[in-house]
N, C-alpha and C positions, 0 to 999 in steps of 0.2 A: 556525893554523888550528882547532886544536882547543879552545882558549877560546872562539873564535867558535861553534862547533857546539855546545859546551856554553850558553853564553848563549841561542842560537836554541833549543835543546831545551826550556831554562828558561821561555821566552817561549810556547813550544809549550804545555807543561804547565801553565802559569798558566793561558791560554786555555783548555783542555780542562778544567781540574778545574774551573774558573767554569760551562762548560757543563753538566758530568757532574753537578754539584750541583743542576740542576735538572731532571735527568731521574729516573724512579723505576725504569728497568729497567737491569739490569746486563747486559752482554756477556760472554758468556763465550768464551775463547781460549785459544790454547795459550801457554805461558809462555814470551815471547822471553829471550834473555839479553843481558848487555850493557847499553849505555844504555839501547836499547828496552826492555829488561826493566825497569830503573831506572824508567824514563817509567811504564811500565804499573802497576808496584806504587805509585808516586806515585799515579796515576789513580783505583787503587782504593784508596788510602788517602783521598783528597779525598772519595771517593764515599761511602766508609762515614764518613767525619766528618760529612759532610753528614745522612747518615740519623740518625748520635746526635744531633745539634744540633737539630733538626725533632723529635725523640722527646722530648729534654730540656724542650724549651720548651713542647710540647704537652700533654703529661701533666698538670702542674699546673693549667694551665687546663681541661682536661676535668674533673679532679679537681673543682676549683672550681665548676665550672658543675652536677656532679653534685651538691654539696653544697647550689648554691642551690636547684634543683629540690628536692631532697630536702626541705628545711627550708621551700617554699611548698607542697610535698605534705602534710606534717605538718599544718599550718594548716588547709588545706581540708579534708582528713580529720577534725579536730579539729570543725570545723565542721560538717560532714556528722553527724557522730556527735550534736553537741551538737541537733540541729534533727530527727533521726531521718530524714534523706534518704537515699535509695540513688543519688542521681545528681552524681558529682564535679563534673560541668561546673555543674550548678544551682548547688552549694554556691559555685564557685568565681566565678562572679556576684554571690552573694549577698554575699560577701565584700568584694568591691571595691565594689558598688553600696553597701556601708555604710561602707567605708573613705573613700571620695572625700568623701560628704558630713560626716563627722566631720573629716577634714583640711581640708575648707574653712569649717567652724565655729570652726576653731582661730586662733588666731595664729600668724602667721609661725613664729616659734621653736618655739611647742608643736607644730605641725604636722611641723617637720623633727624635732625632739625625740622624736614619735612614731615618725617614718619611720624614725630608728636603730635603733629596738627590733626593727624586721621582719627576718625574713630579707631575703638582698639580691636576688634574685627578685622575692619579694613587694613590695619596698623600690621598686622601677623600677615596677610595674603602680601601686603606692599613689601616686609622684610624676607619672603618665600625666597629662596635660593640665593639670596645676597652673600656676596663675599665682598667684605669690606676691604680687603686688601687689593683686590684686583677692580681695574676699571673696566666698563664696559666698552662696546667696539662703537656704542651711538654716539660718538664726538661729532659726527656730520649730519646735518640734516638728512641724508640719503638713508646713512645708517640709522638713523632714529627711526624714520616713516617704513623703512623696511622690516626692524624688531616690532612694531605696531602690526605692519601686515603680518609677519610670522604668528604674532601672539593671538592673534584674530584665524588664525588657521589659514590665513590668504584667501577669505571669503570675497569673492568678485565683487558682492554689494556692499562691501565695505569700504570707504575712502579713507585712507590712513591719515591724510591731513586734516578732513574733517573731523576726524576722531578726536586727534591731538589738539586743533583748536579748541574743541568743544572741552575737553578735559580741562585744558589751561584755562579756559572761562569758565569752568565750575571752581578750579582753585581759586581763581583770582576773587571770586563772590565769595569764598568759604575762608579763605586765608587773614589772619589780621593783616593789616597795612606793613607793617615792619617785614614780617615774615614772606608777605608777597615781593616786595621790592627784593629781599634777598634771594628767593628763588627765580625772580624774572632774569637779575645778573648772573647766577650762578652758569648756569647750560651755556655750551657754547653759543657763540654770536650768532651761528646760522641757525640756531632755533627761537632767537628774541623775536622774529615778527609771527611766530606762532601764538605768542600770549594778545590778549588785548589791549588795546592801545587805550 
């Protein structure tokens, strides 16, 4: 009979431990003794282990997210300084409005290689809406600048060429030399003079 009671208690403990791992509030109770006390102690251990596992998994993920956000903010702040703007959202739109037509003017492999150089969050935004098999219409300077203008919602206060030059200068400052040379050589020749000399 004692073995059956122990088996039943273990089964209850397993079920209760599973239920407790999903709860976020601990119960306070008097500390019982004997088998009931052991079960209560085991439940508390299960609950504590559950919280520790969640914390261990979520902290690195949160740190990675913070690093990704910080890296993207650094790029936006850099562009904001280069353009002399005080509006981060405007700089964010200008950055994406330039990176997308640049990406679309590159070959598939060149676009991927450039994307690898970007901070992870910015990389995701860079790839947003991309269809690798289709080439964008930004094969001429006018089409490239038109896409930038459209990307910043045709804001009359934004000079698309100035934005392109600032983004290209930022890329030139941030990309390793070998990657920079590849990026400069890849777009159509009509875009080459937008890069800093």
